[in-house]
N, C-alpha and C positions, 0 to 999 in steps of 0.2 A: 729872465732869471728863474732858475729852478728852485722851487720851495722844498726845503728839507722834509723828509717823511715824518720826522718827529713833530714838526710844526703842523703838518696836516693832521696828524693824530690828535694833537692838542685842540685844533679848531673843530674837529669832527663832531664832538658832542653838541656844540652850539649850532653848527650848520645842519646836522641831521635832524634836529628838533624843529627845524623850520618846515612848515607845511609845504612850501613850494618845493623844497629839496626832496621831501618824502614822496610827494606826488610824482615828481620827475623820475626818481629812482624806481619807484614801484611800477610806473607806466612802462619804463624801459624793459624791465625784466618780465613784466606781464605780457608784453608784446612777443617776447621770445617764447614764453610758455604757450601762448596761443598758437604760435606758428608750429611748435612741436605737436600740440594737440591736433591741429588740422592735418598734419602730415601722417600721424599714426592712424587717425581715423580713415584717411584716404587710402593708406596702404592696407589697412584691414579690409576695407570695402572692395579693394581691387584684388585681394588674394583669391586664387582659384577655389580654395575650399569655401570661402565666404560666398562667392558668386554661385557655386554649385548648390550649396544649401539653400541660398535665397531663391533658386530656381524651382525648389520643391520637387515633387515627384516627376515632373516633366523634364528636369535638367539632365544633361549628359554628364558623364564622369570626367569633367575637364581637369580635375585634380589628379587623375591617374591613380587614385588610391585603391580602386576596385577593379582594375583591369578592364574597365568598360562594361562590366557585368550589369551594374545598376548604378544608382546615384546615392550619395551620402544621406540624403533626406530619408529615402526609403530604407536603406541598409541599417542606419542607426535606429530607425523605428519611431520617428517623431509622429505625434498625432496629427492627422490631416488638419491643415489650417493654422497650426502652431508656428510661431516665429522664434526659433531657438537662438537667433542672432540678437534679438532685442536686449536681453540682459547684458550682453557684452558691449553693445553700443552705449547702453545706459551707463555702464561702468567707465567707459572711455570719456564720456561727456563730463564726468566728475573731475577730470584733470583740471586743477586750479591752483592758484597761489594766493597766500595771505602773508602779511608781515607784521612785525612788532618792532618798536624801538626800545632798546635797553637803556638803563640809566647812564651808561658810558657813551651813549649816542650811536652805538652800532645797531644796524638794522638786521633783524633776523627774519629770514624767509622760511615759510613752510609750503612745500610743494606737495599737493595731493596727487599721487600717481599710483595706479594699481599695480599689484604684483601678479605674476602668472597664477600663483596660488589663489588670489582673490577671484580670478576669472574661472578657475577650475571649480571653485565652490559653487558658482552660480550657473554651471552648465552640466547638470546631472543627466546621466543616461536615463531614457524613458523607462527602461526595464531593469536597471541595476542601481539601487540606492547606494550612494557613497562613491560611485564612479563618475568620472567626467568625460563627456564625449569630446570636449576640446582637448583634453589630455590624451584621449584615445587616438585622435588624429596624429599625434606625435609619436605615441608609443605602440600603436596598433590596436585594432578592434577585431577580436576573434569571431569566427562563425561564418566566414564567407563560403565555406564548403557546405553549409546547411541552408543557405539562402534560396528561397523559392519565389519566383515572380508570380504572385497570385493576390487577388484583391480580397478574397474572403477572409474574414478575421484579421485583416491587416490594419495596424494603427495608421499607417501613412496612406493606405489605399492602393499600394503597389506590390508589396511583398511581405513574406513572413519567414521565420526561422523554422525549418523542418526539424523533427525529432531525429531523423535519420540523415546521414551525410548524402548529399546528392551530387557532389563533384569533388575532384581532387586536383592538385596542381595549382590551385589559386591561393593567394595569400594577400592580406591587406598590406598596402605599401605605405609605410610610415612617412609622414610629411611634416616639414617644419611649419609651425603655425604660431600659436600664441606666445610660447616661451621665447622664440627667436624675435618676435615683434616687440615684446616688452623689453627684452634685454637690449635691443638696438636703441630704443628711445630712452631707456634708463641711462645709457651711457651718454646720450646727448644732454640729459638733465644734469648729470654729474659734471660734465664739462662746463655747463652753464653756471652751476653753483661755484665752481672753482674760479671762473672768470669774473664773478661778481663779488668775490670775497676780498677784503683788504689784507 
């Protein structure tokens, strides 16, 4: 026998206040959030830009952003030994869910999920305050015509920006990165929210 929706709504306040129900409902959605969190971290870790930056100054330009001239770690100018990916991973690790039960018995979930802007704020260019290297991957980072492979006075230990242009015909190749990643999994979060609402 099918129970009318109205009857379900009337029973909901009593049922949802029971600890067993709350734990069951919370565990079910928490499991889905954990899965999404693991997936976005894995995709971030396997992205060519991430792998290249993680390789430091010895990495090859597998992202294809620099026409093989150098690598992103050196071109962006990170200080030798610095881990520019740590702040992003720390932000992704914050993905979490909490809930509260309202007086009418409805359970309200709060999902902590970063925006692309959150990540852009914690990924500053080493040489340009207010600019994000992560955003630059997507929108372009100028100066490839001035890049010189030289260790002297280099932050990374591999190259510097010359005051004079040393080559032409090269340009940074913009690549989808943080924004695309966040948008993809934000959509999954939104679908999950719809599927768990009464």
